Backbone as numpy.savetxt, mean C-alpha at the origin, in Angstrom:
# Nx Ny Nz CAx CAy CAz Cx Cy Cz
5.54 -5.26 -9.78 6.61 -4.95 -8.85 6.18 -3.80 -7.94
6.49 -3.94 -6.67 6.17 -2.91 -5.69 7.17 -1.76 -5.87
6.64 -0.55 -5.95 7.45 0.64 -6.24 7.76 1.39 -4.94
9.01 1.81 -4.78 9.41 2.63 -3.64 9.48 4.08 -4.10
8.68 4.94 -3.49 8.65 6.35 -3.89 9.90 7.07 -3.39
10.30 8.09 -4.15 11.51 8.84 -3.83 11.22 10.06 -2.96
10.07 10.70 -3.18 9.73 11.91 -2.45 8.23 12.19 -2.60
7.79 13.29 -2.03 6.36 13.63 -2.04 5.82 13.81 -3.45
6.61 14.42 -4.33 6.16 14.63 -5.71 6.00 13.29 -6.43
6.92 12.38 -6.19 6.86 11.04 -6.77 5.61 10.31 -6.25
5.35 10.46 -4.95 4.18 9.86 -4.31 2.90 10.37 -4.99
2.81 11.69 -5.15 1.62 12.28 -5.78 1.44 11.79 -7.22
2.54 11.66 -7.95 2.43 11.19 -9.34 1.97 9.73 -9.38
2.37 8.94 -8.40 1.91 7.54 -8.32 0.41 7.48 -8.02
-0.06 8.37 -7.17 -1.50 8.42 -6.90 -2.27 8.80 -8.16
-1.74 9.77 -8.91 -2.37 10.17 -10.17 -2.41 9.01 -11.15
-1.29 8.31 -11.27 -1.18 7.21 -12.24 -2.10 6.05 -11.90
-2.44 5.89 -10.63 -3.28 4.76 -10.21 -4.71 4.91 -10.68
-5.11 6.12 -11.01 -6.49 6.40 -11.46 -7.48 5.91 -10.40
-8.39 4.98 -10.78 -9.40 4.55 -9.81 -9.04 3.24 -9.11
-7.81 2.77 -9.28 -7.37 1.57 -8.55 -7.15 1.92 -7.08
-7.26 0.91 -6.24 -6.91 1.07 -4.84 -5.39 1.19 -4.73
-4.92 2.19 -4.00 -3.49 2.34 -3.76 -3.22 1.93 -2.32
-2.32 0.96 -2.16 -1.92 0.51 -0.84 -0.52 1.06 -0.59
-0.40 1.88 0.45 0.88 2.50 0.76 1.46 1.81 1.99
2.65 1.26 1.82 3.36 0.62 2.92 4.40 1.60 3.45
4.13 2.16 4.63 5.11 3.01 5.29 6.03 2.08 6.07
7.32 2.06 5.70 8.26 1.12 6.27 9.57 1.81 6.62
10.44 1.07 7.30 11.80 1.54 7.58 12.75 0.38 7.29
13.93 0.70 6.78 14.89 -0.35 6.42 15.34 -1.15 7.64
15.30 -0.55 8.82 15.74 -1.21 10.05 14.61 -1.97 10.75
13.41 -1.95 10.18 12.22 -2.53 10.82 12.11 -4.03 10.48
12.22 -4.88 11.48 12.13 -6.33 11.28 10.81 -6.78 10.68
9.66 -6.39 11.26 8.38 -6.80 10.69 8.18 -6.32 9.25
8.76 -5.16 8.91 8.67 -4.64 7.54 9.37 -5.59 6.56
10.50 -6.12 6.99 11.25 -7.06 6.15 10.48 -8.37 5.99
9.78 -8.77 7.04 9.02 -10.03 7.00 7.86 -9.93 6.01
7.15 -8.81 6.00 5.97 -8.67 5.14 6.32 -8.33 3.69
7.52 -7.83 3.43 7.89 -7.37 2.08 7.65 -8.41 0.98
8.04 -9.68 1.16 7.80 -10.65 0.08 6.31 -10.87 -0.19
5.48 -10.76 0.84 4.02 -10.90 0.66 3.47 -9.75 -0.17
4.05 -8.56 -0.02 3.59 -7.42 -0.80 3.80 -7.67 -2.29
4.96 -8.23 -2.63 5.24 -8.56 -4.04 4.21 -9.58 -4.54
3.94 -10.58 -3.72 2.97 -11.62 -4.08 1.58 -11.01 -4.29
1.17 -10.14 -3.37 -0.15 -9.51 -3.48 -0.22 -8.58 -4.69
0.88 -7.87 -4.99 0.88 -6.98 -6.14 0.60 -7.78 -7.42
1.19 -8.96 -7.52 0.96 -9.81 -8.68 -0.46 -10.37 -8.69
-0.93 -10.81 -7.55 -2.26 -11.43 -7.45 -3.38 -10.43 -7.75
-3.21 -9.20 -7.29 -4.27 -8.19 -7.40 -3.90 -7.06 -8.38
-3.02 -7.34 -9.32 -2.48 -6.30 -10.20 -3.55 -5.51 -10.94
-4.67 -6.16 -11.26 -5.73 -5.47 -12.00 -6.59 -4.58 -11.11
-6.43 -4.66 -9.80 -7.30 -3.93 -8.88 -6.59 -2.94 -7.98
-5.28 -3.14 -7.78 -4.60 -2.25 -6.84 -3.16 -2.02 -7.24
-2.60 -0.99 -6.63 -1.20 -0.62 -6.81 -0.61 -0.53 -5.41
0.53 -1.19 -5.22 1.21 -1.12 -3.93 2.46 -0.26 -4.10
2.58 0.73 -3.23 3.79 1.55 -3.21 4.34 1.57 -1.79
5.65 1.72 -1.69 6.31 1.75 -0.40 6.90 3.13 -0.15
6.82 3.58 1.10 7.39 4.86 1.50 8.33 4.60 2.67
9.61 4.89 2.47 10.60 4.77 3.53 10.45 5.99 4.44
10.06 5.74 5.69 9.77 6.87 6.60 11.01 7.71 6.91
12.18 7.11 6.79 13.41 7.87 7.04 13.80 8.73 5.84
13.44 8.29 4.64 13.74 9.05 3.43 12.66 10.09 3.12
11.43 9.80 3.52 10.29 10.69 3.21 9.59 11.08 4.50
10.31 11.76 5.36 9.77 12.15 6.66 8.52 13.03 6.52
8.48 13.86 5.46 7.34 14.74 5.25 6.05 13.93 5.01
6.15 12.85 4.25 4.96 12.02 4.00 4.54 11.28 5.27
5.51 10.77 6.02 5.20 10.10 7.28 4.49 11.05 8.23
4.95 12.29 8.28 4.32 13.29 9.15 2.93 13.65 8.65
2.79 13.82 7.33 1.50 14.19 6.75 0.41 13.17 7.10
0.78 11.89 7.10 -0.20 10.84 7.37 -0.12 10.31 8.80
0.58 11.03 9.68 0.66 10.69 11.10 1.11 9.25 11.35
2.16 8.84 10.66 2.67 7.48 10.80 3.59 7.43 12.02
3.26 6.55 12.97 4.06 6.45 14.18 4.62 5.05 14.41
4.15 4.06 13.66 4.71 2.72 13.78 4.81 2.08 12.40
5.74 1.14 12.29 5.95 0.49 11.00 5.83 -1.02 11.16
5.33 -1.68 10.13 4.74 -1.07 8.95 3.32 -0.55 9.22
2.98 0.54 8.58 1.60 1.03 8.56 1.16 1.05 7.12
-0.04 0.53 6.88 -0.59 0.47 5.53 -1.75 1.44 5.41
-1.66 2.32 4.42 -2.76 3.22 4.10 -3.43 2.70 2.84
-4.74 2.80 2.80 -5.51 2.40 1.63 -6.14 3.66 1.07
-5.74 4.01 -0.16 -6.16 5.26 -0.77 -6.93 4.98 -2.04
-8.11 5.58 -2.14 -8.96 5.43 -3.33 -9.28 6.83 -3.82
-8.98 7.10 -5.09 -9.22 8.42 -5.67 -8.62 9.54 -4.80
-7.40 9.31 -4.34 -6.61 10.26 -3.55 -7.16 10.52 -2.15
-8.10 9.69 -1.69 -8.63 9.82 -0.35 -8.29 8.57 0.47
-7.81 8.77 1.70 -7.51 7.63 2.57 -8.84 7.02 3.01
-9.02 5.74 2.72 -10.27 5.06 3.07 -10.10 4.09 4.24
-8.85 3.76 4.57 -8.61 2.83 5.67 -7.13 2.81 5.99
-6.78 2.25 7.15 -5.38 2.04 7.47 -5.27 1.08 8.65
-4.13 0.42 8.73 -3.80 -0.37 9.91 -2.30 -0.54 10.00
-1.82 -0.86 11.20 -0.40 -1.07 11.42 -0.14 -2.52 11.79
1.02 -3.00 11.37 1.42 -4.36 11.72 1.68 -5.21 10.50
2.51 -6.23 10.68 2.92 -7.10 9.57 2.05 -8.35 9.54
0.76 -8.16 9.34 -0.18 -9.27 9.31 -0.68 -9.46 7.88
-0.14 -10.47 7.19 -0.45 -10.68 5.77 -1.93 -11.03 5.56
-2.51 -11.83 6.45 -3.91 -12.21 6.30 -4.82 -10.99 6.46
-4.51 -10.17 7.44 -5.30 -8.95 7.65 -5.15 -8.02 6.46
-3.93 -7.90 5.95 -3.67 -7.05 4.79 -4.50 -7.51 3.60
-4.51 -8.81 3.35 -5.28 -9.33 2.22 -6.78 -9.11 2.43
-7.25 -9.22 3.66 -8.67 -8.98 3.92 -9.05 -7.54 3.60
-8.14 -6.60 3.85 -8.39 -5.20 3.50 -8.42 -5.02 1.98
-7.55 -5.74 1.26 -7.58 -5.68 -0.21 -8.96 -6.08 -0.70
-9.43 -7.21 -0.19 -10.73 -7.74 -0.63 -11.86 -6.79 -0.25
-11.78 -6.23 0.94 -12.80 -5.30 1.41 -12.93 -4.09 0.47
-11.78 -3.58 0.02 -11.80 -2.34 -0.76 -11.79 -2.54 -2.27
-11.61 -3.77 -2.73 -11.67 -4.01 -4.16 -12.86 -4.89 -4.53
-13.48 -5.49 -3.53 -14.66 -6.31 -3.77 -14.38 -7.61 -4.48
-13.16 -8.11 -4.39 -12.86 -9.33 -5.11 -11.82 -10.19 -4.45
-11.43 -11.23 -5.16 -10.50 -12.20 -4.62 -9.20 -12.27 -5.41
-9.00 -11.39 -6.35 -7.76 -11.41 -7.11 -8.03 -11.36 -8.59
-6.98 -11.52 -9.37 -7.08 -11.35 -10.82 -7.92 -12.41 -11.50
-8.25 -13.50 -10.79 -9.02 -14.56 -11.43 -10.53 -14.33 -11.30
-10.93 -13.26 -10.65 -12.36 -13.00 -10.50 -12.78 -11.82 -11.36
-14.04 -11.81 -11.73 -14.57 -10.67 -12.47 -15.69 -10.07 -11.63
-15.46 -8.86 -11.20 -16.42 -8.17 -10.35 -16.83 -6.89 -11.05
-18.14 -6.73 -11.29 -18.56 -5.48 -11.94 -18.28 -4.29 -11.04
-17.99 -3.17 -11.68 -17.66 -1.96 -10.91 -18.88 -1.06 -10.87
């Protein structure tokens, strides 16, 4: 299940809990149409790639400090964080592009593949 963070402390604890998994952060807004369109795909991807990544959502209106920290200006924007470092990002509700970034940063095709680390 995709987790919605409550605040900056919650966000930091989620990064800690992810350990060496890729963390995909979806910066969204409740009023954002494209954000609503991509949301079901995020759930699908979380299930497909559960062994390799963690998806968390940040509501930019509820967590303005996080949006400012990461210079988020459009929604949805996806940040890819590995070991607490941002390794990539892009904006837009493009599910195919999003999945290509998952593969790029996890080196695999989902839970059915075995990729040495």
